[in-house]
HTML snippet that shows the backbone in 3Dmol.js (N, CA, C, O; Angstrom):
<script src="https://3Dmol.org/build/3Dmol-min.js"></script>
<div id="view" style="width:600px;height:400px;position:relative"></div>
<script>
const pdb = `
ATOM      1  N   MET A   1      -7.287  15.905  18.697  1.00  0.00           N
ATOM      2  CA  MET A   1      -6.624  14.635  18.918  1.00  0.00           C
ATOM      3  C   MET A   1      -7.632  13.651  19.515  1.00  0.00           C
ATOM      4  O   MET A   1      -8.410  14.012  20.397  1.00  0.00           O
ATOM      5  N   LYS A   2      -7.614  12.417  19.035  1.00  0.00           N
ATOM      6  CA  LYS A   2      -8.537  11.404  19.515  1.00  0.00           C
ATOM      7  C   LYS A   2      -8.021  10.809  20.816  1.00  0.00           C
ATOM      8  O   LYS A   2      -6.817  10.637  21.006  1.00  0.00           O
ATOM      9  N   SER A   3      -8.947  10.501  21.699  1.00  0.00           N
ATOM     10  CA  SER A   3      -8.556   9.864  22.949  1.00  0.00           C
ATOM     11  C   SER A   3      -8.145   8.425  22.684  1.00  0.00           C
ATOM     12  O   SER A   3      -8.479   7.856  21.645  1.00  0.00           O
ATOM     13  N   LYS A   4      -7.409   7.835  23.641  1.00  0.00           N
ATOM     14  CA  LYS A   4      -6.962   6.450  23.486  1.00  0.00           C
ATOM     15  C   LYS A   4      -8.139   5.498  23.357  1.00  0.00           C
ATOM     16  O   LYS A   4      -8.109   4.584  22.533  1.00  0.00           O
ATOM     17  N   SER A   5      -9.177   5.704  24.162  1.00  0.00           N
ATOM     18  CA  SER A   5     -10.320   4.801  24.110  1.00  0.00           C
ATOM     19  C   SER A   5     -11.054   4.920  22.781  1.00  0.00           C
ATOM     20  O   SER A   5     -11.527   3.917  22.245  1.00  0.00           O
ATOM     21  N   ASN A   6     -11.156   6.127  22.244  1.00  0.00           N
ATOM     22  CA  ASN A   6     -11.802   6.325  20.955  1.00  0.00           C
ATOM     23  C   ASN A   6     -10.992   5.656  19.842  1.00  0.00           C
ATOM     24  O   ASN A   6     -11.564   5.030  18.949  1.00  0.00           O
ATOM     25  N   LYS A   7      -9.683   5.785  19.893  1.00  0.00           N
ATOM     26  CA  LYS A   7      -8.822   5.162  18.894  1.00  0.00           C
ATOM     27  C   LYS A   7      -8.900   3.634  18.999  1.00  0.00           C
ATOM     28  O   LYS A   7      -8.933   2.941  17.982  1.00  0.00           O
ATOM     29  N   PHE A   8      -8.929   3.115  20.229  1.00  0.00           N
ATOM     30  CA  PHE A   8      -9.060   1.682  20.447  1.00  0.00           C
ATOM     31  C   PHE A   8     -10.369   1.176  19.846  1.00  0.00           C
ATOM     32  O   PHE A   8     -10.386   0.157  19.155  1.00  0.00           O
ATOM     33  N   GLU A   9     -11.456   1.882  20.109  1.00  0.00           N
ATOM     34  CA  GLU A   9     -12.758   1.496  19.561  1.00  0.00           C
ATOM     35  C   GLU A   9     -12.736   1.526  18.041  1.00  0.00           C
ATOM     36  O   GLU A   9     -13.291   0.634  17.399  1.00  0.00           O
ATOM     37  N   GLN A  10     -12.107   2.531  17.460  1.00  0.00           N
ATOM     38  CA  GLN A  10     -12.016   2.637  16.008  1.00  0.00           C
ATOM     39  C   GLN A  10     -11.261   1.444  15.436  1.00  0.00           C
ATOM     40  O   GLN A  10     -11.633   0.936  14.379  1.00  0.00           O
ATOM     41  N   ASN A  11     -10.219   0.991  16.103  1.00  0.00           N
ATOM     42  CA  ASN A  11      -9.444  -0.156  15.631  1.00  0.00           C
ATOM     43  C   ASN A  11     -10.221  -1.459  15.745  1.00  0.00           C
ATOM     44  O   ASN A  11      -9.941  -2.406  15.010  1.00  0.00           O
ATOM     45  N   GLN A  12     -11.183  -1.526  16.645  1.00  0.00           N
ATOM     46  CA  GLN A  12     -11.999  -2.721  16.850  1.00  0.00           C
ATOM     47  C   GLN A  12     -13.118  -2.848  15.811  1.00  0.00           C
ATOM     48  O   GLN A  12     -13.581  -3.953  15.528  1.00  0.00           O
ATOM     49  N   VAL A  13     -13.542  -1.744  15.258  1.00  0.00           N
ATOM     50  CA  VAL A  13     -14.694  -1.703  14.377  1.00  0.00           C
ATOM     51  C   VAL A  13     -14.445  -2.521  13.113  1.00  0.00           C
ATOM     52  O   VAL A  13     -13.364  -2.483  12.527  1.00  0.00           O
ATOM     53  N   ILE A  14     -15.467  -3.255  12.715  1.00  0.00           N
ATOM     54  CA  ILE A  14     -15.427  -3.976  11.446  1.00  0.00           C
ATOM     55  C   ILE A  14     -15.753  -2.962  10.346  1.00  0.00           C
ATOM     56  O   ILE A  14     -16.757  -2.253  10.414  1.00  0.00           O
ATOM     57  N   THR A  15     -14.893  -2.909   9.344  1.00  0.00           N
ATOM     58  CA  THR A  15     -15.069  -1.924   8.279  1.00  0.00           C
ATOM     59  C   THR A  15     -15.051  -2.589   6.912  1.00  0.00           C
ATOM     60  O   THR A  15     -14.787  -3.784   6.779  1.00  0.00           O
ATOM     61  N   SER A  16     -15.334  -1.794   5.920  1.00  0.00           N
ATOM     62  CA  SER A  16     -15.259  -2.246   4.537  1.00  0.00           C
ATOM     63  C   SER A  16     -13.798  -2.242   4.092  1.00  0.00           C
ATOM     64  O   SER A  16     -12.962  -1.606   4.733  1.00  0.00           O
ATOM     65  N   PRO A  17     -13.483  -2.938   3.012  1.00  0.00           N
ATOM     66  CA  PRO A  17     -12.106  -2.910   2.511  1.00  0.00           C
ATOM     67  C   PRO A  17     -11.621  -1.496   2.180  1.00  0.00           C
ATOM     68  O   PRO A  17     -10.456  -1.173   2.416  1.00  0.00           O
ATOM     69  N   VAL A  18     -12.485  -0.669   1.646  1.00  0.00           N
ATOM     70  CA  VAL A  18     -12.094   0.703   1.270  1.00  0.00           C
ATOM     71  C   VAL A  18     -11.665   1.496   2.501  1.00  0.00           C
ATOM     72  O   VAL A  18     -10.637   2.173   2.472  1.00  0.00           O
ATOM     73  N   VAL A  19     -12.439   1.419   3.575  1.00  0.00           N
ATOM     74  CA  VAL A  19     -12.115   2.136   4.812  1.00  0.00           C
ATOM     75  C   VAL A  19     -10.851   1.547   5.428  1.00  0.00           C
ATOM     76  O   VAL A  19      -9.996   2.285   5.917  1.00  0.00           O
ATOM     77  N   PHE A  20     -10.731   0.225   5.407  1.00  0.00           N
ATOM     78  CA  PHE A  20      -9.539  -0.416   5.951  1.00  0.00           C
ATOM     79  C   PHE A  20      -8.291   0.053   5.212  1.00  0.00           C
ATOM     80  O   PHE A  20      -7.295   0.402   5.846  1.00  0.00           O
ATOM     81  N   ILE A  21      -8.330   0.068   3.888  1.00  0.00           N
ATOM     82  CA  ILE A  21      -7.177   0.519   3.084  1.00  0.00           C
ATOM     83  C   ILE A  21      -6.789   1.937   3.459  1.00  0.00           C
ATOM     84  O   ILE A  21      -5.609   2.235   3.645  1.00  0.00           O
ATOM     85  N   GLU A  22      -7.777   2.809   3.569  1.00  0.00           N
ATOM     86  CA  GLU A  22      -7.511   4.215   3.918  1.00  0.00           C
ATOM     87  C   GLU A  22      -6.846   4.315   5.293  1.00  0.00           C
ATOM     88  O   GLU A  22      -5.830   4.993   5.443  1.00  0.00           O
ATOM     89  N   ASN A  23      -7.417   3.642   6.292  1.00  0.00           N
ATOM     90  CA  ASN A  23      -6.860   3.702   7.647  1.00  0.00           C
ATOM     91  C   ASN A  23      -5.493   3.030   7.730  1.00  0.00           C
ATOM     92  O   ASN A  23      -4.587   3.542   8.387  1.00  0.00           O
ATOM     93  N   TYR A  24      -5.343   1.906   7.078  1.00  0.00           N
ATOM     94  CA  TYR A  24      -4.073   1.175   7.087  1.00  0.00           C
ATOM     95  C   TYR A  24      -2.969   2.028   6.468  1.00  0.00           C
ATOM     96  O   TYR A  24      -1.910   2.203   7.070  1.00  0.00           O
ATOM     97  N   ASN A  25      -3.210   2.556   5.279  1.00  0.00           N
ATOM     98  CA  ASN A  25      -2.185   3.334   4.580  1.00  0.00           C
ATOM     99  C   ASN A  25      -1.824   4.624   5.309  1.00  0.00           C
ATOM    100  O   ASN A  25      -0.695   5.100   5.194  1.00  0.00           O
ATOM    101  N   LYS A  26      -2.768   5.194   6.058  1.00  0.00           N
ATOM    102  CA  LYS A  26      -2.476   6.391   6.848  1.00  0.00           C
ATOM    103  C   LYS A  26      -1.593   6.077   8.052  1.00  0.00           C
ATOM    104  O   LYS A  26      -0.847   6.938   8.519  1.00  0.00           O
ATOM    105  N   SER A  27      -1.676   4.854   8.551  1.00  0.00           N
ATOM    106  CA  SER A  27      -1.023   4.535   9.826  1.00  0.00           C
ATOM    107  C   SER A  27       0.342   3.866   9.699  1.00  0.00           C
ATOM    108  O   SER A  27       0.998   3.622  10.712  1.00  0.00           O
ATOM    109  N   ILE A  28       0.782   3.567   8.488  1.00  0.00           N
ATOM    110  CA  ILE A  28       2.066   2.885   8.339  1.00  0.00           C
ATOM    111  C   ILE A  28       3.147   3.864   7.873  1.00  0.00           C
ATOM    112  O   ILE A  28       2.836   4.883   7.256  1.00  0.00           O
ATOM    113  N   PRO A  29       4.404   3.561   8.162  1.00  0.00           N
ATOM    114  CA  PRO A  29       5.493   4.413   7.672  1.00  0.00           C
ATOM    115  C   PRO A  29       5.530   4.466   6.140  1.00  0.00           C
ATOM    116  O   PRO A  29       5.068   3.545   5.467  1.00  0.00           O
ATOM    117  N   LYS A  30       6.070   5.523   5.619  1.00  0.00           N
ATOM    118  CA  LYS A  30       6.083   5.757   4.169  1.00  0.00           C
ATOM    119  C   LYS A  30       6.792   4.671   3.364  1.00  0.00           C
ATOM    120  O   LYS A  30       6.433   4.434   2.211  1.00  0.00           O
ATOM    121  N   ASN A  31       7.786   4.009   3.944  1.00  0.00           N
ATOM    122  CA  ASN A  31       8.545   3.016   3.186  1.00  0.00           C
ATOM    123  C   ASN A  31       7.934   1.613   3.244  1.00  0.00           C
ATOM    124  O   ASN A  31       8.498   0.680   2.672  1.00  0.00           O
ATOM    125  N   PHE A  32       6.804   1.445   3.915  1.00  0.00           N
ATOM    126  CA  PHE A  32       6.140   0.148   3.996  1.00  0.00           C
ATOM    127  C   PHE A  32       5.266  -0.061   2.761  1.00  0.00           C
ATOM    128  O   PHE A  32       4.795   0.908   2.165  1.00  0.00           O
ATOM    129  N   PRO A  33       5.045  -1.321   2.373  1.00  0.00           N
ATOM    130  CA  PRO A  33       4.146  -1.593   1.241  1.00  0.00           C
ATOM    131  C   PRO A  33       2.727  -1.117   1.550  1.00  0.00           C
ATOM    132  O   PRO A  33       2.230  -1.294   2.663  1.00  0.00           O
ATOM    133  N   ARG A  34       2.094  -0.524   0.570  1.00  0.00           N
ATOM    134  CA  ARG A  34       0.747   0.006   0.714  1.00  0.00           C
ATOM    135  C   ARG A  34      -0.296  -1.078   0.445  1.00  0.00           C
ATOM    136  O   ARG A  34      -0.085  -1.986  -0.358  1.00  0.00           O
ATOM    137  N   ALA A  35      -1.402  -0.956   1.126  1.00  0.00           N
ATOM    138  CA  ALA A  35      -2.538  -1.839   0.879  1.00  0.00           C
ATOM    139  C   ALA A  35      -3.273  -1.347  -0.364  1.00  0.00           C
ATOM    140  O   ALA A  35      -3.421  -0.145  -0.582  1.00  0.00           O
ATOM    141  N   THR A  36      -3.722  -2.287  -1.159  1.00  0.00           N
ATOM    142  CA  THR A  36      -4.534  -2.002  -2.344  1.00  0.00           C
ATOM    143  C   THR A  36      -5.712  -2.966  -2.341  1.00  0.00           C
ATOM    144  O   THR A  36      -5.718  -3.945  -1.595  1.00  0.00           O
ATOM    145  N   SER A  37      -6.693  -2.692  -3.163  1.00  0.00           N
ATOM    146  CA  SER A  37      -7.843  -3.598  -3.275  1.00  0.00           C
ATOM    147  C   SER A  37      -7.390  -4.984  -3.711  1.00  0.00           C
ATOM    148  O   SER A  37      -7.860  -5.991  -3.181  1.00  0.00           O
ATOM    149  N   ARG A  38      -6.490  -5.035  -4.666  1.00  0.00           N
ATOM    150  CA  ARG A  38      -5.990  -6.323  -5.160  1.00  0.00           C
ATOM    151  C   ARG A  38      -5.244  -7.083  -4.059  1.00  0.00           C
ATOM    152  O   ARG A  38      -5.422  -8.291  -3.906  1.00  0.00           O
ATOM    153  N   ALA A  39      -4.422  -6.385  -3.305  1.00  0.00           N
ATOM    154  CA  ALA A  39      -3.674  -7.023  -2.220  1.00  0.00           C
ATOM    155  C   ALA A  39      -4.623  -7.580  -1.163  1.00  0.00           C
ATOM    156  O   ALA A  39      -4.411  -8.682  -0.657  1.00  0.00           O
ATOM    157  N   LEU A  40      -5.675  -6.820  -0.826  1.00  0.00           N
ATOM    158  CA  LEU A  40      -6.634  -7.302   0.161  1.00  0.00           C
ATOM    159  C   LEU A  40      -7.352  -8.550  -0.326  1.00  0.00           C
ATOM    160  O   LEU A  40      -7.567  -9.481   0.451  1.00  0.00           O
ATOM    161  N   LYS A  41      -7.723  -8.583  -1.590  1.00  0.00           N
ATOM    162  CA  LYS A  41      -8.390  -9.768  -2.143  1.00  0.00           C
ATOM    163  C   LYS A  41      -7.462 -10.982  -2.097  1.00  0.00           C
ATOM    164  O   LYS A  41      -7.881 -12.076  -1.719  1.00  0.00           O
ATOM    165  N   ASP A  42      -6.212 -10.785  -2.481  1.00  0.00           N
ATOM    166  CA  ASP A  42      -5.247 -11.891  -2.448  1.00  0.00           C
ATOM    167  C   ASP A  42      -5.007 -12.367  -1.015  1.00  0.00           C
ATOM    168  O   ASP A  42      -4.911 -13.568  -0.763  1.00  0.00           O
ATOM    169  N   PHE A  43      -4.910 -11.425  -0.084  1.00  0.00           N
ATOM    170  CA  PHE A  43      -4.717 -11.763   1.328  1.00  0.00           C
ATOM    171  C   PHE A  43      -5.910 -12.563   1.846  1.00  0.00           C
ATOM    172  O   PHE A  43      -5.734 -13.552   2.557  1.00  0.00           O
ATOM    173  N   GLN A  44      -7.117 -12.139   1.492  1.00  0.00           N
ATOM    174  CA  GLN A  44      -8.327 -12.835   1.937  1.00  0.00           C
ATOM    175  C   GLN A  44      -8.363 -14.272   1.414  1.00  0.00           C
ATOM    176  O   GLN A  44      -8.774 -15.186   2.128  1.00  0.00           O
ATOM    177  N   ILE A  45      -7.946 -14.461   0.202  1.00  0.00           N
ATOM    178  CA  ILE A  45      -7.920 -15.811  -0.372  1.00  0.00           C
ATOM    179  C   ILE A  45      -6.905 -16.670   0.362  1.00  0.00           C
ATOM    180  O   ILE A  45      -7.179 -17.825   0.689  1.00  0.00           O
ATOM    181  N   THR A  46      -5.742 -16.110   0.616  1.00  0.00           N
ATOM    182  CA  THR A  46      -4.677 -16.841   1.292  1.00  0.00           C
ATOM    183  C   THR A  46      -5.015 -17.128   2.754  1.00  0.00           C
ATOM    184  O   THR A  46      -4.666 -18.187   3.276  1.00  0.00           O
ATOM    185  N   HIS A  47      -5.691 -16.189   3.414  1.00  0.00           N
ATOM    186  CA  HIS A  47      -5.984 -16.288   4.851  1.00  0.00           C
ATOM    187  C   HIS A  47      -7.491 -16.261   5.106  1.00  0.00           C
ATOM    188  O   HIS A  47      -7.961 -15.501   5.953  1.00  0.00           O
ATOM    189  N   SER A  48      -8.228 -17.059   4.400  1.00  0.00           N
ATOM    190  CA  SER A  48      -9.692 -17.032   4.488  1.00  0.00           C
ATOM    191  C   SER A  48     -10.217 -17.350   5.887  1.00  0.00           C
ATOM    192  O   SER A  48     -11.315 -16.917   6.237  1.00  0.00           O
ATOM    193  N   THR A  49      -9.469 -18.086   6.685  1.00  0.00           N
ATOM    194  CA  THR A  49      -9.937 -18.432   8.035  1.00  0.00           C
ATOM    195  C   THR A  49      -9.961 -17.231   8.981  1.00  0.00           C
ATOM    196  O   THR A  49     -10.549 -17.317  10.059  1.00  0.00           O
ATOM    197  N   LEU A  50      -9.346 -16.128   8.607  1.00  0.00           N
ATOM    198  CA  LEU A  50      -9.351 -14.922   9.436  1.00  0.00           C
ATOM    199  C   LEU A  50     -10.636 -14.104   9.279  1.00  0.00           C
ATOM    200  O   LEU A  50     -10.831 -13.114   9.984  1.00  0.00           O
ATOM    201  N   PHE A  51     -11.505 -14.513   8.362  1.00  0.00           N
ATOM    202  CA  PHE A  51     -12.678 -13.714   8.029  1.00  0.00           C
ATOM    203  C   PHE A  51     -13.964 -14.502   8.249  1.00  0.00           C
ATOM    204  O   PHE A  51     -14.120 -15.616   7.750  1.00  0.00           O
ATOM    205  N   LYS A  52     -14.890 -13.899   9.012  1.00  0.00           N
ATOM    206  CA  LYS A  52     -16.222 -14.495   9.156  1.00  0.00           C
ATOM    207  C   LYS A  52     -17.032 -14.212   7.900  1.00  0.00           C
ATOM    208  O   LYS A  52     -17.715 -15.088   7.370  1.00  0.00           O
ATOM    209  N   LYS A  53     -16.941 -12.975   7.439  1.00  0.00           N
ATOM    210  CA  LYS A  53     -17.552 -12.564   6.180  1.00  0.00           C
ATOM    211  C   LYS A  53     -16.423 -12.037   5.305  1.00  0.00           C
ATOM    212  O   LYS A  53     -15.439 -11.505   5.819  1.00  0.00           O
ATOM    213  N   PHE A  54     -16.551 -12.176   4.014  1.00  0.00           N
ATOM    214  CA  PHE A  54     -15.451 -11.863   3.108  1.00  0.00           C
ATOM    215  C   PHE A  54     -14.994 -10.407   3.191  1.00  0.00           C
ATOM    216  O   PHE A  54     -13.800 -10.134   3.063  1.00  0.00           O
ATOM    217  N   ASP A  55     -15.904  -9.478   3.401  1.00  0.00           N
ATOM    218  CA  ASP A  55     -15.535  -8.058   3.408  1.00  0.00           C
ATOM    219  C   ASP A  55     -15.455  -7.444   4.801  1.00  0.00           C
ATOM    220  O   ASP A  55     -15.531  -6.224   4.939  1.00  0.00           O
ATOM    221  N   ASP A  56     -15.305  -8.267   5.833  1.00  0.00           N
ATOM    222  CA  ASP A  56     -15.170  -7.751   7.199  1.00  0.00           C
ATOM    223  C   ASP A  56     -13.698  -7.580   7.558  1.00  0.00           C
ATOM    224  O   ASP A  56     -12.959  -8.558   7.671  1.00  0.00           O
ATOM    225  N   TRP A  57     -13.284  -6.332   7.733  1.00  0.00           N
ATOM    226  CA  TRP A  57     -11.905  -6.001   8.072  1.00  0.00           C
ATOM    227  C   TRP A  57     -11.875  -5.194   9.356  1.00  0.00           C
ATOM    228  O   TRP A  57     -12.770  -4.384   9.600  1.00  0.00           O
ATOM    229  N   SER A  58     -10.864  -5.401  10.175  1.00  0.00           N
ATOM    230  CA  SER A  58     -10.644  -4.534  11.334  1.00  0.00           C
ATOM    231  C   SER A  58      -9.142  -4.298  11.462  1.00  0.00           C
ATOM    232  O   SER A  58      -8.335  -5.197  11.228  1.00  0.00           O
ATOM    233  N   ILE A  59      -8.791  -3.095  11.832  1.00  0.00           N
ATOM    234  CA  ILE A  59      -7.376  -2.741  11.993  1.00  0.00           C
ATOM    235  C   ILE A  59      -6.728  -3.660  13.018  1.00  0.00           C
ATOM    236  O   ILE A  59      -5.632  -4.172  12.790  1.00  0.00           O
ATOM    237  N   GLU A  60      -7.400  -3.871  14.146  1.00  0.00           N
ATOM    238  CA  GLU A  60      -6.805  -4.680  15.216  1.00  0.00           C
ATOM    239  C   GLU A  60      -6.515  -6.115  14.753  1.00  0.00           C
ATOM    240  O   GLU A  60      -5.436  -6.644  15.019  1.00  0.00           O
ATOM    241  N   LYS A  61      -7.449  -6.728  14.080  1.00  0.00           N
ATOM    242  CA  LYS A  61      -7.322  -8.137  13.728  1.00  0.00           C
ATOM    243  C   LYS A  61      -6.428  -8.373  12.506  1.00  0.00           C
ATOM    244  O   LYS A  61      -5.713  -9.374  12.451  1.00  0.00           O
ATOM    245  N   HIS A  62      -6.461  -7.476  11.541  1.00  0.00           N
ATOM    246  CA  HIS A  62      -5.826  -7.752  10.255  1.00  0.00           C
ATOM    247  C   HIS A  62      -4.589  -6.924   9.936  1.00  0.00           C
ATOM    248  O   HIS A  62      -3.811  -7.313   9.065  1.00  0.00           O
ATOM    249  N   ARG A  63      -4.383  -5.808  10.602  1.00  0.00           N
ATOM    250  CA  ARG A  63      -3.290  -4.891  10.240  1.00  0.00           C
ATOM    251  C   ARG A  63      -1.920  -5.571  10.254  1.00  0.00           C
ATOM    252  O   ARG A  63      -1.220  -5.561   9.242  1.00  0.00           O
ATOM    253  N   LYS A  64      -1.534  -6.152  11.371  1.00  0.00           N
ATOM    254  CA  LYS A  64      -0.205  -6.758  11.506  1.00  0.00           C
ATOM    255  C   LYS A  64      -0.029  -7.932  10.544  1.00  0.00           C
ATOM    256  O   LYS A  64       1.018  -8.080   9.914  1.00  0.00           O
ATOM    257  N   ARG A  65      -1.050  -8.748  10.442  1.00  0.00           N
ATOM    258  CA  ARG A  65      -0.958  -9.907   9.539  1.00  0.00           C
ATOM    259  C   ARG A  65      -0.830  -9.468   8.088  1.00  0.00           C
ATOM    260  O   ARG A  65      -0.045 -10.037   7.331  1.00  0.00           O
ATOM    261  N   LEU A  66      -1.601  -8.455   7.698  1.00  0.00           N
ATOM    262  CA  LEU A  66      -1.501  -7.945   6.334  1.00  0.00           C
ATOM    263  C   LEU A  66      -0.125  -7.337   6.091  1.00  0.00           C
ATOM    264  O   LEU A  66       0.480  -7.555   5.041  1.00  0.00           O
ATOM    265  N   MET A  67       0.364  -6.583   7.055  1.00  0.00           N
ATOM    266  CA  MET A  67       1.675  -5.952   6.926  1.00  0.00           C
ATOM    267  C   MET A  67       2.757  -7.014   6.690  1.00  0.00           C
ATOM    268  O   MET A  67       3.571  -6.880   5.777  1.00  0.00           O
ATOM    269  N   ASP A  68       2.760  -8.056   7.506  1.00  0.00           N
ATOM    270  CA  ASP A  68       3.739  -9.134   7.341  1.00  0.00           C
ATOM    271  C   ASP A  68       3.585  -9.816   5.988  1.00  0.00           C
ATOM    272  O   ASP A  68       4.572 -10.118   5.317  1.00  0.00           O
ATOM    273  N   TRP A  69       2.354 -10.052   5.599  1.00  0.00           N
ATOM    274  CA  TRP A  69       2.078 -10.713   4.321  1.00  0.00           C
ATOM    275  C   TRP A  69       2.549  -9.845   3.146  1.00  0.00           C
ATOM    276  O   TRP A  69       3.159 -10.352   2.205  1.00  0.00           O
ATOM    277  N   LEU A  70       2.268  -8.543   3.201  1.00  0.00           N
ATOM    278  CA  LEU A  70       2.704  -7.649   2.120  1.00  0.00           C
ATOM    279  C   LEU A  70       4.217  -7.654   1.981  1.00  0.00           C
ATOM    280  O   LEU A  70       4.731  -7.669   0.862  1.00  0.00           O
ATOM    281  N   PHE A  71       4.941  -7.643   3.096  1.00  0.00           N
ATOM    282  CA  PHE A  71       6.403  -7.707   3.044  1.00  0.00           C
ATOM    283  C   PHE A  71       6.858  -9.013   2.413  1.00  0.00           C
ATOM    284  O   PHE A  71       7.840  -9.025   1.671  1.00  0.00           O
ATOM    285  N   SER A  72       6.174 -10.102   2.687  1.00  0.00           N
ATOM    286  CA  SER A  72       6.577 -11.399   2.130  1.00  0.00           C
ATOM    287  C   SER A  72       6.301 -11.491   0.630  1.00  0.00           C
ATOM    288  O   SER A  72       6.861 -12.356  -0.045  1.00  0.00           O
ATOM    289  N   GLN A  73       5.463 -10.630   0.109  1.00  0.00           N
ATOM    290  CA  GLN A  73       5.113 -10.650  -1.312  1.00  0.00           C
ATOM    291  C   GLN A  73       6.075  -9.851  -2.189  1.00  0.00           C
ATOM    292  O   GLN A  73       6.029  -9.931  -3.417  1.00  0.00           O
ATOM    293  N   GLU A  74       6.937  -9.088  -1.546  1.00  0.00           N
ATOM    294  CA  GLU A  74       7.887  -8.255  -2.326  1.00  0.00           C
ATOM    295  C   GLU A  74       9.017  -9.072  -2.876  1.00  0.00           C
ATOM    296  O   GLU A  74       9.897  -8.534  -3.549  1.00  0.00           O
TER     297      GLU A  74
END
`;
const viewer = $3Dmol.createViewer("view");
viewer.addModel(pdb, "pdb");
viewer.setStyle({}, {cartoon: {color: "spectrum"}});
viewer.zoomTo();
viewer.render();
</script>
């Protein structure tokens, strides 16, 4: 089991879209919309001000916003 500080640090880390998708999809309930490469690209276009670099993702900064956005797209 990971310690709280280790998990916090992991959520802070800037990752690639592939790693973000994997971590995001593992951490959400089964009935929530899943992240996909296409969804991340569309989200980035819609919310470009959230990104310093196009492929910089972090669980802490983007998870909740992406989750809300995915629900609004259904």
